[in-house]
N, C-alpha and C positions, 0 to 999 in steps of 0.2 A: 504493499500499500504506500502511496505517496502522502506526504504531510506538508501542510501549508503552515509555516511558522508564524506565530502571533507574539504577543508580549511575554517578557520575562516574568515568571511568577515565583521563582525561588532560586536560591543560590546556596550551595553547600561547600564543603572543604575542597572539593575538586571537580564539581559539576554545576551547570546551570540548568534550570528547569524552565521550560517554555510551554505555553499553552499553544497547541497545534490543532488544526482541523484536517482530518483524514478525507480520503476520496469518498468515504461513505457519508460525509458531512457531519460526523460525530466529533465532539471535542475530546481531546487527550491531553495527557502531560508527556512531554519529551525531555528527557535528561541528556544533556550532551556534555562530554568531558571538556574541561576548561583548561588546557595546557598552559595558558597564559598566566595562571595563578602560581606556577612553579618554575624553577630554574630549568634550563634546557637539559642539564645532565639528569634530572630526575624524571623526564618525560617517559622513558621506557618503563620504569617502574610504576609510574602513574598509569599508563595505558593497562599494564598487567593488573593493577588493582581494580580498575574500572571494569576490565573483562571479569575479573573474580566476582565483583558485585552482582553483575548480570547472571553469571552462572550459578552462584549460590542462591539467589533469589528465584531463579527458575526451578530450583530443586524442591521448593516448598509450595505445594498446592494446597492452599488453605485460604478461606475466606478472610482471616484475620492477619494475612500476610499479603501485601500489595503484589498484584500479578504483573509480570512482564508480559506485554502483548505483542511486542515486536522489538527487533534490535538489529543493528548493523555494526559489528564490532570491527569490521575492516574498513569502514569509512574513516575519513580524517577530518575532524575527530570523531571517534565512535559515539554511538547513541542508543538509547532504548526508549521504549514507549510504555507508559502505564495508564491505568484509568485516571481520569481528572477528578482530583479530590476537591471537596467543598470546605477546604481549611484543615486545620490541625488541632490536636488537643492543646498545643501551646496557645493557639487563638482563644480556645474556650477558657483556658485558665486565666489568660489576660482580662478577658471580659468578666469572668467570675470564678475565682479560684475554688469556690465550694462546688462549682458545676451545678448550681441551683439546689444544693443539698442532696443530690442524688447521683453519685459518681460510679454507680455499679456498672452501667454499661461500659464506659471506656475501660475501667479497670479489669473486668472479667474478659472484655475482648482482648486486651494487651495479654493477659495471662494464657489465653487460648492460643494467640499467635506465638508467644515465647515457647509454650509447650510443643507446638508444631515444629519449631526450630530445634529445640533440644532433642526431640525424638528422632531427628535425622542426624544428630551429632554436631549441630552448629551452635555458635553463640553470637549474639549480635554485637555486643561490646560497645554500642553507642546508642543505647536506648535513652530516650528523652521525649519530652512532649512534642518537640518539633518533628520528631520522626514517627509520630503515630498520627496517621492521616484519617480524615473522616469522609465517609461516603453515604449520601442520603439513600434510603431504601424505598421500595414502592409503597410500603405500608406506613410511610411517614417517620419511621425510626431512623437511627443513624447507626452505621457500623464503623468501627475503628479498626484500622489495619496498620501493621508495622511496616515501615519502609526504611530506605536508606541503608543499604547493606555494605557500605563501603569499608567498614571495619570488621565485617563478620569473619570468623575464622572456624577451621574444623576443630572438632572435639579432641580430647586426649587420644593419643595413638595415631592421628592423622597428621598430615605435614602441611606447613605453610611457611614460605620464606619470604613473603612480601612485607612483613613488619620486622624491623631490625631489633635485635635483642635488647637494646637500650632505648627504644623508640616508644614514646608515650602516645596516646591518642584518645579520642572520645571528648567529652565535655566535662570539665572539672567537677561541675556541681552534681553531676550524675555518675561519675566515674569512681569505682571502688579503690581503696587505697592500694591494693596489691597491683593495680594497673597504672599508678601515677607514673612509674618510670619504665615499666616493662610490660607491654600488653601481652606477651606470651603467657603471663600467668593467668589470664583469664579463663575461668571455668564457667559452667552454667550459673554458679553462685555470684558471678560478676553481674550478669543480668538481673538476678534477684536483688542485688544491691541497688541497681538503678531503678528497679521497681519500687523499692522502699523509699528512694528519694522522690519519685513521682507521688507516692502516698504523702510525704512530708509536704510536698507542694500544695497538696489539696487540703489537708487537715491541719496545717500550721501556717499557711500562706507564704512558705518559702523562707528566705533569709537564713543562709547556713554557711559554714565553712566547708570548702571542697574536701572530700575523702574522709570526712568524719562519721563517727556513729551518731544516729539520729534517733529522736523520739518525738511523740506528740502527745498531747494531753488525752485523757480518756482511755477507753478500752482498746483503741488502736495502737496505743503506745507500745505494748509488748510486740506486736507484729512489726511495726516499723523498726524497733530495736533489733529484733531477730534478723530482719532483712539486711540491715547494715551493720552488722558486727564487723569489726576490723579483721578478725580471723574468718576467712571464708568457710571454714569447716563448721563454724557455730551458726552459719545462716541456715535457712530452710534447705533441706536436702533435695527438694523437688518442688516443681510448680504445683503439683497435686497437693502437697502438704500445705503450701502457702495459700492455695485457693480455698482449702477447707477451713482454715483459721479465719481467713478474711470473710468468708461467706457467714460464718457463726457470728461475727461482730457486726456485720452490716445488715444481716437479716432482721426484719422487725416482725415476724411472724409471732403471734401470740398463741402459745401451746395451751390447749384445753385438755386437761387430763380426764381420763375415763374412771380412775379410781385413785385412792390414796397409794395403793401398792404400785401402780404404775408411775406416779410421781416420784416415789421412793426409788424405783429401779432407774428411772431416767436421771435422777440426781446422782446415783452411783456412776452411771455411765459418763455424765458430764464432769464428774470430779476425778475419774481415774482412767488412765489409758489401758491398764491391764487389770482385769478382774480376776479374783480368785475363783476356784472351782465352784465354791459355794454361791458366790455372787453370779456366776453364769447360770448356774442351775436356777437360781431365783428368776433370772430374766427369762430363761426358757419356760419355766413353769408359767410365768405370766403370759408369754406368747401363746402357750397352749390354751390356758384359760380364756384369753381373748378370742381365740379361734372357736372354741366351744360355745361362746356367748355371742358369736358373730360380731364381735367388736374389732375395729380396725387395730392393726399393729403398726400403723404409720409413724406414731410418735416414737416408738422404739427404733424403727428403721432410721428415722431422721437422726436420732442420738448416736447412732453407731459412727465411730471414727475409723480412719485408716488403721490406726494403732489397734483398735479393738479387733478389727477384722484380721489383722496379722497375729494377734495374740491367741485368738480362738483357733486359728489354723495351727499354731505352735502346740497348743495345749490339748486340742481336741479335733482332730481332722474330721470325724463323723459329725459333730455338732457344726463345724464349718460349713459342711455340705448342706445341712438342713438350713442353716441361716441363709446361705447363698441363694437357695430356692425361694425362700420368703423374700429375699432382697430383689430377685428377679421379678416376682410378682408386684412388689412395691413400685419398681421402676417402670414396668410395663402398663400399669393401670392407673397411676397417679396423675395428678394435674400440678405442674410446677413452674416456677419462673425459669427464665432462660438461663440465668446464672446458677441455679440449682442444679439444672440438667448436667452441667459440667462437673459439679461435685459428685452427683450420682455416677456419672460415667467413670470417674476416677476409682471409686470404690468397687464398681462393677469389674473394672479391669483386674482387680486383685482376685476376686472371685473367679474370673475366667481364667487367670494365670494358673491358679492352684486347684481349680475344681476338677472332678472327674469328667468324663465325656457327657453325661447327662446334664450337669451343671453348666458345662461350658455352652452347651446348645441353648439352654434356657436363657443364660445370660446374653448371648449373642441375639436372640430373637427379642429379648427385653430391650436391647439397645436399638434394634430395628423399629420396634413400637414406639419407644421414647422418642427417638430422633425424628421419625416421620410425623408423629402426633403433635410434636412441639416445634417442628421445623427447625430443629437445632442441627446446624451443619456438622458440628464437632462430633456429635453422637452418631450421625449418620455415616461419617467416615470411619468411626470406630467399628461400626458393624461391618463395613466393607473390609477393613483389616482383619476382623475376626473370621469372616466367611469368605474371604477372597481366593484367589488361586493357590496361595500358600497354605491354605486351611488343610489340616490332615483329613484325608478322604473318609476315615471314620467318623470324624466330627461332622463333615458335611452330610454324610448319611444320616446321622443323629439329628441333625437340624431338619433334614428333609422330613423325617419321621414326625418330629414335633410340629412342623407346619401342617402336616396332613391330619395329624391327631387333633390339633386345636382348630383347625378350619381357618387359619390365618389367611387373609387375602394377600398372599405373597406377591403376586404380580402387581397388585395395586400398590403395595408398598415400595417396590422396586421402581415403579414408574414415578412415585413421588420423589424417590432419590435421584432419579434422572433429571427431573425438573429442578430439584432443589440444588444439588451440588454437581450436575453435569457429569455424573458417572454413568456409563452405559451398564445395562444389566449384565453384560458378559463379563463384568469384572468379578462377579461371584464365581465360586468354584463350579466347575462343569457339572458336577452332581446336583447342585442347586439350580443351575441353569436349566436343567431338565424340567424342573417344576414350572418354569416360564414357557418352555416349549409345550408343556402339557396343559397350560392354561390355569394353573393353580391360583385361585383367587380372581 
């Protein structure tokens, strides 16, 4: 496609972004390398870094990571094309650093994008509000996506020679202390530090010393502190763990208990990461009693943490399987906010990883139901990972049995995924594709 260049709309460390119009009369953003910003002897390194930005960004197919639509890396200077954003998180924060008192959408979108990066072994290393772009959606909402991959590097065990061993980079107010002088030290926890700095922007109004440990007033204080520990190993070990804590603090759901016993059991779950055998027995007795009385166990499922799930697997694999089946039902039949869908998917991933064949099948189909019923791309992609071509044939057969036994409209769900995340039905395992050929659903 040919592009007609319009006005400059942004400028970064080594690129200039222009508004362009394609032959299809749609507006796009074109980022062109700006060699004039560097000395002549640095141009070869600059071109390689620009090419790296494009290739890394192309590796991540996720709605919360800005897509590369077109590129010409052989042009002089090289360029690439992205969707045209409607501003950035930086613009939003400058207008109102509290984001009108409801920052959940950008925060959970950022976490989803970071998680997608980390899952393929990449670190962003320059996460900041200016690199989080906003895109209006047909339903009137806004989607936030991570952009500007100029400092992205492979994870541990991969190689990159484009950043000198003593070369700093990134933006000081969002850069972790271990990267102040050497960006090769960056791990996934470097991005978690930067996210903590963004939390500090929103909940304290900014104003800080670069590379420092941060905090804010109120219940978010411990989260910001853990994100920004000077020692990376003391930060959150994963985006999933950070997301869980952040949701718990920002969630304003008022829990209505069905009994005093339920209130006591949930108090135990909220207070302890690892329960004793007696405490787990008490929780499961309540679950059984609720089921006998046709009372929902949703409050208990919501109170389960990643640590609870791990601990019950370690102490009692049989109880883990039963709990996982209950969690699959909870995920498949409930109604949740978009942010909580991601929390559910992280916990479901643990049940899927350690569960037996039956549990894996139930969890995979629960993610299909959750993702399509809530139009949550992250969860829909999770189902594709669970049931794709790399799926164990025995698991694919078990999923097919579950689909037929439950009467799930599988073809209808897969058509929704095609519309939602542009993934063709043939991305599922061939055994499952037989269901589509046979018109299941």
